[in-house]
N, C-alpha and C positions, 0 to 999 in steps of 0.2 A: 105300527109304532109311529112311522114318520107322519101317518095320516093327521095327526093331531098338530103337526111342525106344516106352517105354508112355506116351504122352502124356495130360495133363491139364488143364484150363483152369478158371481161375476169374475171376471179376472182381476187379479191383481194390479191396479194402475195408481200412478201417483195420488189421482184423488181419494182411491180408498188405501192408502198407506196408513192413515190414522187407525181405520177398522183393523188394519192387520195386527198393529201394534197392542190394540185393545185387547183383542183375542189371544195375543201370544203373552200376553203381561209383562211386567218388568223385568223377568227372569227369561225373556224369548224363548217360550214353551219348554222344550226339555234341554236342560242344562245350557241353555244360551245359545243353542243353536241356530236361531233364527232361519233354520231349514237351508243350512249351509254344509250341511255334512256331507252330503254327495258331490258337493262341488269343490271341495277343499280336500286334498291328499295328505293324511300322515300329522307332520307336524305343523303345516300351514293352517288345517283343522285347530287342534289342540292349541295354539298358541292365537288363535283367533275368533274364540266365543265370547259371548256377550256383546258389548258395546260395537267391537269391530266386526262381528258378524251381523249385526245390526246394518251398520253402514255398508258393508258389502253388498247385502240385499238390497238396501235402498237403492245404492248404486244402480242396481239391475235393473230396478224398477224404473228409476228416473231415465235410463237409456231407453224408455219406451219397449222393453220386453216385459211379458206377463209370465213370471215364474208358476203361476198355478191360479188356483181359484178359490174364491171364498165362498163359504156357504153363510145365508142368511136365515134366521127365523126368530120370529118374534120380532123382528125389527132389528137385531142385532148381529153382529158376526159371531157365527158359532161353529163354523167349522173350516177348514184349509184342506187342500189337495194340491200337493207341488207334481205339476206336468210339465215337461219340455222335452224337445228332441234330446234323445240319449246322449249325442256329443255335449249337452250341458253339463254332464255330469261325470266329470274325469275320473272318481273315485271308483266308478262302476266299470271305465275300461281297464282298471287293474284288478277287478275281484276276479278269484277263481272260483267263487260260488255261484256267481252273477255273470260269468262271461258272456258276450253275444252267442246267440242261437244260431244265428246265420250273417248274411253281410246285408239284409234288408233294414232299410230306414225304420227306425221305430221310434215311437213316444214314450218316454219314461213315465210312469209313476213312482215317485221316491218315498213319499211322505205324506202323511195324513195327521191331523191335529184337531179334535173334537171338545169344544169347552165341558166340562166335567159334568154339568148338568144334562148335556144333550146325549152323554154316552150310552150304547147299548140301547139306542133307538132307531137303528137304520141309518143314522146320518152318512156311514161312511160308504155305504151301500150307494146312496143318492150321488155323493160326491166322485163316486166311480163313472157313473153314468153321465154325470155333469162331463167329466173331465174326457171322455170318450166324445160327446158332443160337439166340446170344446176343439178336439183334435180334430174331428171331421170337419168343423168350420175353417180350421187353417190348412186345411188338404191334406192331412196325414191318413195313412191306411193303416197301420199297426199301431196299438195303443199295448205296452208291455208294463206288468207289474211284477213286485219281487215280495210276497206278502210271507209272514210266517206262516207255518201248518204244524201245531202242536195240539195235542189234546188237552194241554195242561191250561189252566186260567193264568193268564199273566196279567202284570199292571201295565197300564196303558204305555208306559215309558218304553216298554221291550215290544211293543207292537206296532210302532210307528209306521212301519211299513204297509199296515192293513194284515187282515188275516186272510187265509184262503178261502174261508167260506164266503168271507164278503165280495171276495174277487168271484166266487163262482153264482153266489146270488144275483150279480149284476152282468153274468153273461160272458166271462172272462174263461177261456179254455186253460190247463196247465201243457205247457209245450216243453218244459224239461226239468230237470231237478238233480243238480250236481251235490247236494247233500240233503240228509233226511228231513230236515225243517224248513228249507229254504227253496220252494219252487220258483219257477218263472212261468208266469200267466200273460196269456194275449188276449186282445179283442181285435178281429179283423172287421175294419170297415169296410161296409158294400155299398 
């Protein structure tokens, strides 16, 4: 599937911000989130979607923090994966379903966005592999993700955290499951 695409991956920096905006479109991917859902809790998120969320994410990037990776194919930004230390995602700290497995330092993969034209072509699996390489380059040892595990075919907005099958294809292993459809997967970097 992705054999026909010559994919490259780059951390989101100020220089690539415009590409992020192009990929996410005027509505900020899903519901104006601009990938801030896991960074803001409760009302802080619901009151700050759209342009406010875009500005918050831009401030993070402007502060020289790369909150994830962009995938490029055919010369265009076609995909996104959010990956940062778990501590960058306050909403995770308060999730019963996704509570920490242990006290080890982990990097969390919280979100994917793939341009419609490139979905169902293995881009998510390649983004997962790129995220592992990125974390390894930052000195991280454990990469964790929180996919949806369902037998039903679901619309893309409902599987923004990825699918269990994509994580399995990328070499991740399930380490916990606190609800039937929300496992926690890990990749241990050697």
